[in-house]
C-alpha positions in Angstrom: 52.0 82.4 -40.7 53.8 79.9 -38.7 53.5 79.0 -34.9 55.5 77.0 -32.3 54.0 75.1 -29.8 54.2 76.3 -26.3 55.9 74.2 -23.7 52.2 74.3 -22.0 50.8 72.6 -25.1 53.6 70.0 -25.4 53.2 69.1 -22.0 49.3 68.5 -22.4 50.2 66.2 -25.5 52.4 64.4 -23.5 49.8 63.7 -20.5 47.2 62.8 -23.2 49.4 60.4 -24.7 50.2 58.7 -21.2 46.9 58.8 -20.0 45.5 57.0 -23.0 48.1 54.3 -22.7 47.1 53.9 -19.1 43.3 54.2 -19.8 43.4 51.5 -22.8 43.0 48.8 -20.3 39.4 50.2 -19.6 38.1 49.8 -22.6 36.4 46.8 -23.6 35.6 45.7 -27.2 32.3 44.0 -26.9 31.1 43.8 -30.4 33.5 44.9 -33.0 31.9 44.9 -36.3 33.6 44.1 -39.7 32.0 47.2 -41.4 34.4 49.5 -39.5 37.4 48.5 -41.6 35.6 49.6 -44.7 34.2 52.4 -43.4 35.6 56.0 -44.2 33.4 58.3 -42.2 32.7 57.0 -38.8 31.0 58.7 -35.5 32.4 57.8 -32.3 30.5 59.0 -29.1 30.5 58.2 -25.3 27.1 57.2 -24.0 25.7 56.4 -20.4 21.7 55.8 -20.4 21.1 57.6 -23.8 18.9 55.1 -25.2 16.0 57.7 -25.9 18.2 60.0 -28.1 19.9 56.9 -30.2 17.2 56.2 -32.7 17.0 59.7 -34.1 20.7 60.2 -33.4 21.8 57.3 -35.7 19.4 58.0 -38.7 20.4 61.5 -38.4 24.3 60.8 -39.1 23.5 57.9 -41.5 21.4 60.7 -43.5 24.5 62.7 -43.8 26.5 59.8 -45.1 28.4 58.5 -42.1 28.8 54.6 -42.5 29.7 53.5 -39.2 29.3 54.3 -35.3 31.4 53.6 -32.2 29.6 53.9 -29.3 31.7 53.5 -26.0 29.1 52.9 -23.1 30.1 53.9 -19.5 27.8 52.0 -17.5 24.3 52.6 -19.0 21.5 50.7 -17.3 18.5 51.8 -19.7 19.1 49.0 -22.3 21.3 51.2 -24.2 23.7 48.2 -25.2 20.9 46.0 -26.1 19.6 48.6 -28.3 23.1 49.0 -29.8 23.7 45.3 -30.2 20.6 45.1 -32.9 22.4 47.5 -35.5 25.1 46.2 -38.0 26.6 49.6 -38.4 27.2 49.9 -34.8 30.3 48.9 -32.9 29.7 48.3 -29.3 32.3 49.2 -26.9 32.4 49.4 -22.9 34.7 51.4 -20.9 34.8 50.4 -17.0 35.8 53.4 -15.1 35.4 56.9 -13.9 34.3 59.2 -17.1 35.7 62.4 -15.5 39.0 60.5 -14.6 39.0 59.8 -18.0 39.3 63.2 -18.9 35.5 63.2 -19.6 36.1 60.1 -21.8 39.1 61.9 -23.8 41.4 59.1 -23.1 39.0 56.3 -24.0 38.3 58.0 -27.3 41.9 58.7 -28.1 42.7 55.0 -28.0 40.2 53.8 -29.9 40.8 56.3 -32.9 44.4 55.7 -32.9 44.0 51.9 -32.8 41.0 51.5 -35.3 40.3 54.6 -37.2 43.4 55.0 -39.2 42.8 56.5 -42.8 39.4 57.3 -41.6 37.4 60.9 -40.9 36.0 60.8 -37.5 33.4 62.7 -35.9 33.3 63.0 -32.2 30.3 64.1 -30.8 27.8 63.5 -27.8 24.4 62.4 -28.4 22.7 65.5 -27.8 25.1 67.1 -30.7 24.1 67.4 -34.3 26.6 68.6 -37.1 25.6 71.0 -39.6 27.7 72.7 -42.3 26.8 74.9 -45.4 24.7 72.6 -47.9 24.3 69.7 -45.7 20.9 69.4 -46.6 21.9 68.5 -50.2 26.0 67.9 -50.1 26.5 64.3 -47.8 29.8 64.4 -45.7 32.1 62.5 -48.0 31.5 65.5 -50.5 32.6 68.0 -47.8 35.3 65.9 -46.7 36.6 65.7 -50.4 36.4 69.5 -50.4 38.9 69.8 -47.3 41.1 67.0 -48.6 41.5 69.1 -51.7 42.7 72.1 -49.7 45.2 70.0 -47.9 43.1 70.3 -44.6 42.3 67.5 -42.0 39.7 69.1 -39.9 36.6 71.1 -39.7 36.4 73.8 -37.2 33.1 74.3 -35.6 30.9 76.5 -32.9 28.5 74.9 -30.5 25.0 76.1 -30.8 23.0 75.9 -27.9 18.9 75.1 -28.8 16.1 76.0 -26.8 12.5 77.0 -26.7 10.1 79.4 -25.5 8.9 76.8 -22.9 10.4 76.3 -19.5 12.9 73.3 -19.8 11.1 70.7 -18.1 8.2 71.1 -20.7 10.7 70.6 -23.7 10.0 66.6 -23.7 11.2 64.7 -26.6 10.2 61.4 -27.2 12.4 58.6 -28.3 13.0 58.8 -32.2 11.6 62.2 -32.6 13.6 65.3 -34.0 14.8 67.3 -31.3 14.6 70.4 -33.2 10.8 69.9 -33.2 11.1 70.7 -29.4 13.8 73.5 -29.2 14.3 75.3 -32.6 15.6 78.7 -31.1 19.3 79.9 -31.0 21.2 83.0 -29.8 22.1 84.9 -33.2 24.8 87.0 -31.4 26.4 87.3 -28.2 29.6 85.1 -29.2 33.1 86.2 -28.2 36.2 84.7 -29.8 39.5 84.8 -28.8 42.8 83.1 -30.9 45.5 81.6 -28.4 48.7 81.4 -30.3 50.5 79.3 -27.9 47.7 76.2 -28.7 46.6 77.6 -32.2 42.9 77.5 -30.9 40.5 79.9 -31.5 38.4 79.6 -28.1 34.6 80.9 -28.3 32.3 81.9 -25.6 28.7 83.2 -25.1 25.5 82.0 -26.7 22.6 81.4 -24.6 24.3 79.5 -21.6 27.1 82.5 -21.4 24.1 84.9 -21.4 21.8 83.4 -18.9 24.3 81.5 -16.7 27.5 83.4 -16.9 26.6 86.9 -18.3 28.8 88.5 -15.2 32.3 86.0 -15.9 31.8 85.2 -19.7 35.2 83.7 -19.7 34.3 81.1 -17.0 31.4 79.7 -19.1 31.3 76.9 -21.4 34.0 76.9 -24.5 31.9 76.5 -27.7 34.6 76.0 -30.0 35.2 72.4 -31.1 36.7 70.5 -33.6 34.6 67.4 -33.8 35.8 66.2 -37.4 39.3 65.2 -38.0 41.0 63.0 -40.1 43.0 60.2 -38.6 46.4 59.7 -40.1 49.2 59.1 -37.5 48.9 60.1 -33.8 45.7 62.2 -33.4 44.8 63.4 -29.7 42.0 65.1 -28.5 43.3 67.4 -25.7 40.5 69.1 -24.2 37.3 67.4 -25.1 36.8 68.0 -28.7 37.8 71.8 -28.0 41.5 71.4 -28.9 43.4 68.6 -30.9 47.0 67.4 -31.3 49.0 68.1 -33.8 47.9 72.1 -33.0 47.6 72.6 -36.9 44.1 70.7 -36.7 42.8 73.3 -34.3 42.6 75.9 -37.2 40.7 73.5 -39.6 40.3 74.1 -43.3 41.8 77.3 -43.7 44.6 76.7 -46.6 41.9 76.6 -49.7 40.3 79.8 -51.4 37.4 79.7 -49.1 37.3 78.6 -45.5 34.6 75.9 -44.4 33.4 75.9 -40.7 30.4 74.1 -39.2 28.3 74.0 -36.1 26.7 71.4 -33.6 23.3 71.9 -32.6 23.3 71.0 -29.0 20.3 70.1 -27.4 20.9 70.2 -23.8 18.1 72.1 -22.6 15.6 69.2 -23.0 13.6 68.3 -20.1 16.3 65.4 -19.3 18.6 68.3 -18.4 16.7 69.1 -15.0 16.9 65.3 -13.9 20.7 65.4 -14.7 21.2 68.6 -13.1 19.5 67.2 -9.8 21.3 64.5 -9.9 24.4 64.5 -7.6 26.1 61.4 -9.0 25.7 62.8 -12.7 27.1 66.2 -11.6 30.1 64.4 -10.0 31.3 63.1 -13.4 31.2 66.1 -15.1 32.7 69.8 -15.1 32.1 72.3 -12.3 29.8 74.0 -15.0 27.1 71.8 -13.8 27.3 73.4 -10.1 26.1 76.7 -11.7 23.1 74.9 -13.3 22.0 73.3 -10.1 22.6 76.2 -8.0 21.0 78.7 -10.4 17.1 79.4 -9.9 15.1 77.7 -12.8 15.1 79.5 -15.9 11.7 79.8 -17.6 12.2 81.9 -20.5 15.5 81.8 -22.4 14.1 84.3 -25.2 15.8 87.7 -25.8 15.6 90.4 -28.7 18.0 88.7 -30.8 16.6 84.8 -30.4 16.3 83.2 -33.8 14.4 80.4 -35.1 16.4 77.7 -36.8 15.2 76.5 -40.3 18.2 75.4 -41.9 22.1 75.8 -42.0 21.3 79.3 -44.0 20.2 80.8 -40.8 23.7 80.3 -39.3 25.5 81.3 -42.4 23.5 84.6 -42.6 24.5 85.6 -38.9 28.1 84.7 -39.6 28.0 81.5 -36.9 29.3 79.2 -39.9 31.5 80.1 -43.2 32.5 78.8 -46.7 28.6 78.8 -48.3 30.4 79.0 -51.6 32.3 75.8 -51.1 30.5 73.4 -53.2 31.5 75.7 -56.2 35.5 75.4 -55.6 37.8 72.9 -56.7 41.4 73.4 -55.4 44.2 72.7 -57.5 46.6 70.1 -56.1 50.7 70.2 -56.5 50.4 67.6 -59.3 47.9 69.7 -61.2 50.0 72.7 -61.0 
């Protein structure tokens, strides 16, 4: 099956390319480590006052096999920069400008990955997002990307899974260094809706707990849960709408060429106690999407639990409910053209 990029998609690409050029001057390379050159698997994120999350965040992705981190700090005042400067596997950059005007950090990300991450697998996530995929507990990231390479793929499709607890959000306190899964280990096992847009080659996903609680009467106005967070950078790569949509458009389809397609998930820990303070902060809301207006105008939600709430223990809980695919990928070996 082949698709042609729509005029709208080409326009989005052209604008993203122009914005990358214009916003490049906002990025300052405060501490660019030599280890970045040798790293093949890199995590990149834009952060602001996330110091309390970073100890566990960094260790989680180190344990998955990522070799380097690029952290773009956008004006933290909580000691985040000082904390990160102490790690040899972290390159620390700073961005001076409006997060919202930089397309929620996308323009900065696009500049950095195209300039410094060629021939690398790059994972673009926020500090409250944790990648899982079939067998992630026993198979590190380099084995998954080797499989995707063998299919001719260059990206991993993922769904964002919002995690919550049985308690009011304000009581979901996660101390620095603690696994947030110990605080919020519940998720919606059903209630997700997908639509494939042929014009952008993008599978848009809505629903989950935010769709159910905050957008139940207008689901498609709710947050997009589809992401392409893991991309192999070869030539020009541009994130168009956060990591929901990527250029070239073929990357939006993920690994669909092999005998067994694989997809992952981002466990999203939005509903920790810090969320209540962010929603109440007008300055924070002004730098984010209109989605935050819904959270701030809604009454406090004390109970997200419903009939199809599930408890997350491992990636298998997502696989069993069809939220991630490709459980058998570790058994497959795809033949290359030269092999044939």
